[in-house]
N, C-alpha and C positions, 0 to 999 in steps of 0.2 A: 504493500500500500504506500509505504514511504517512497519507494523508488518511482511509483507511478506519479505521485504528487511532485516529486523532484523533476521528473521528465516533463510533466505538464507545465510547470513553472518555466522550464528551459525553452520548450517549444513555443510557448506564447510570449516569451520574453517579458514576463510579468514584472521584472525589476524595472525595465524601461517603461512598461505599461503603467506602473504605479506613479511615475513622474508625469506621464501623459494624463492620467486620471486626476492627479493633483492639479495640473494646469486647468482641466475642465472645472474642477471645484473652485479654483481661483476666479475663473470666468463667471461662474454662478454667483459667487459672493460679491462680485463687482458689477454685474450686469443688470441687476434689478431685484425685485422682491416677489416676483410672480410665483416662484416655486417654494413649496414647503420643504421641510427636512426630508420627508419620505420621497417626494418627487426628485429632490436634489440627489438623494442616495441612488435612486433608480437610474437617473441620467448619468451620474458618475460611473456606475457599474456598466452602463451601456458603452461609454467611452472606453473603459477598461477592456471590454469584450472586443470592440472594434480594433483597439490597439493590439490586443492579443492576436487577432486574426491577421493583421498586417505583419506582426512580428513572426508569426508562423509561416506566412508566405515568404518572408525574407529568409528564414532558416531553410525552408524546403528548396528554394531556388538557388541558394548559395551554398548548398551542401558540399559541392566540389571545392569551392574556395575555402570554406571553413576547415576542410581537412589539411590545408596548408598552413594554418595559423595555430600557434601554440595556445592562444587564448580560446579558440573555438573548436579544436579538432575533436573534442569529446562530446559535442552536441549530438542529440539523438540521431538526426539524419546524417550528419557527417561521419559519425562513428559506425553507422550501419545497424544500430540497434533498432531503428525503424527503417523499413524498406520503402523505396520510392514507389509511387503508383498514383493513378488519377484520383483515388479515393481521398488523398490528402488535400489537394487544391479544392476539391468539391466540399470537403468538410469545413475548410477554413472559409470558403465563400458563404456557406450556410451560417457559420458563426457571425460573420460580418453582417449578413442580411438580418439575422435575429437581433444583433446589437443596434443596427440602424432603426429597426422597427421599434425596439424598446425606447430608444432615444426620442424618436418621433412621437411616441405615445404620451410623453410628458413634456417634451420640449418644443414640438412643432416642426414644421417643414424646413425652415431655414437652419435650425439646429441640426436636423437630420442630414441635410446636404453638407454641412460643415464637418460632421462626423465622417461622412463618406470621403470627402476631399482629403481629410487628414490621413485616413487609412490608405487611400489610393496613392497619395503622395509618397508615403513610406513604402508600401508594398509593391507598387508598380513603378512610379516615376523614379524614385531613388534606387530601389533594388534592381530592377530590370533595365532601366534606361540610362542611368547616370553613374552608378557607383564605380564601374570599371572604365568609364569613358572620359570623365572630365575631373579635373582637380577641384572643381566647384561643386562636387556631388553633395557634400553635406550642407552647403549654403542653401541650395534649393530644397534639399531634403529636410532642412530645418523648419520648413513651413508646416510640417506635420503636427508638431507640438502647438504651434500658433493657431492652427485650425481647431484644435481641441479646446483651447482657451476661449476662442471666439464662439465655438459651439455652446459652451457653458453660458457665456454671456447672452447669446441669442435666446437660449432656453429660458433664462431668468428675466429677460427684458419685460418691463411693464407694458401692458397692452396698448397704452396710449402714448408711449414714449418712443424714442429711437430704438431701432433693433440693436444697435451697437453704440455704446457711449464712448467717450474719450478715454476713460480709465482702462477698460479691457483692450481697446485698440493700442494704447501705449504699452500695456503689459504683453500683448501679443507681439508687438514689434521688438520688445526687449527679449522675449523668448526666441524670436527668429534670429536675432543677433547672438544669442547665448549659445545656440547649438554648434556653430562652426568652431569657436575656440574650445568648447568642451571636447569635441571629437578630435580636433587638431592636437590638443594636449595629449590625448590618448595615443594618437598616431605618432607623436614625437617620442612618446615612451615606448611604443611598440613598432618602431620603424621597420625592423627586420621582418616582422610578421606581415605587414602590409606590402612590403617590397616583394616578399616571396609569393604572396597571393596575387600580385599584379594590380593592386588597388592604388590609383594615383592620388593618394592623400597629399595635401600641400606639404607637410614636413617630409614626405618621401621623395617628391620630385623637385623640391627646391631646398636651398640651404637655409640655416637659421637666420642669416642676414635678411632673408625675405619673409619666411613664415613667422619669425619672432615679432617684428613690427606689425604684421597683419593681425596676429592674435591680439596684441596689445590694443590696436586701434579698435577692433571689434569690442573688446571689453570696455574700453573707455566710453564708446558711444552707448553701449547698452546700460552702463552704470548711470549715465546722464538721463537716458530715457526712463530708467527704473524709478528715478526721483520725480518724474513728471506727474504721476498721479496725486502727489501732495497738493498740487495746484487745482485739483478737481475733486477734492473732498476727503481724501484719505488723510489720517491724522499723524500725530507724532510717533505713535507706536510703529506704524508702518515705516515712517521715515527712518527711525533708528535701525530697524531690521534691514531695510533696503540699503541704507548707507553703510552699515556694518558689513553686510555680505558683499556689497560692491567694493568696498575698500580692500577687503580680504582678497577678492578675485583680482583686483587691479594691482595690488602689491606683488602677488605671486606671478602674474603675467609679465610685470615689469622685470622681475628677476629672471624669468625665463628668457625674455628678450635680450637681456644684457649678459647673462651667463647661462646659455643653453646647456642643459644636461638632463639626464633621465630623472634625477632627483627633483630638479626644478619643474620638469614636465609633470611628474607625479603630484607635486604640490599644487600646481595650477589645475590639474584635473580634479583633485579633491576640493579645491576652492570653488570650482565651478558648481559642483554638487552642493556645497555649503551655501553658496550665494543663492541658488534657486530655492533651496530649502528655507533659508531665512526670509527671502522675498515672499514666499508662500505663507510662511508663518506670520509675517507682518500683515498680510491681507486678512488671514483668518482671525488674528487677534483684534485688528482694527475694526473689522466688520462685526465681530462678536461683541465688542464693547459698544459699538453703535446700536446694535439690536437690543443689548441689555439695558441701555439707558435712553 
């Protein structure tokens, strides 16, 4: 039973999916007040399911590439524990369809479309079209998380207000810019893996004199954007979390730019996770306090 659960978590990439679902929850909490807690939980679960379907597509169609990377060679399809066959894409498509219907049932049509766009961007655009073809693969693929946040905001939007307000739009833009330096830091840490697999990540095809400043520039812009919601209603708790996480990410990326090393790349990668977690925590605490008082 434990092995089956572990395999399910791996196939659906639920670790990544939990961040995507968290992005949807952030969208819900900043998009409006139309959803109650039960509807918000259902919608977040729907986004998690759609993300899992996209992650499963990614693992299935990248099984040959995954075998070449130390980080991924033991995944179920790459290792051969699960055999390839048409039943898998069909199953993942059914999971995606069920997730979209679930999201539509509580969030409406626009939210359902945005859920689909997020899954399609990661499962098809990024996985099948871009990942092995262009150095900007994660830049475009980064839209997947942004779509989840916008989907949450659209689901929660008040019936007589705008479908998407300035706060979720700013946060979605922040998340769009967050994804590339997050994965580029990982690629700088695992350059041999990506080179062996033939994946043209920026730190693989360029030197640190190029990818270092590009990472830092992305981080600098996203930190500025992440503070923008303060001007549209979010309070000091959010500001402290966003500023603290942003400063952490900014300092580590600056060190990586000036002294590129695996240790600096690891620190930057961890800071990216911390920054996103703190940003989300800031939204949850700020909106929770607003609702309480």
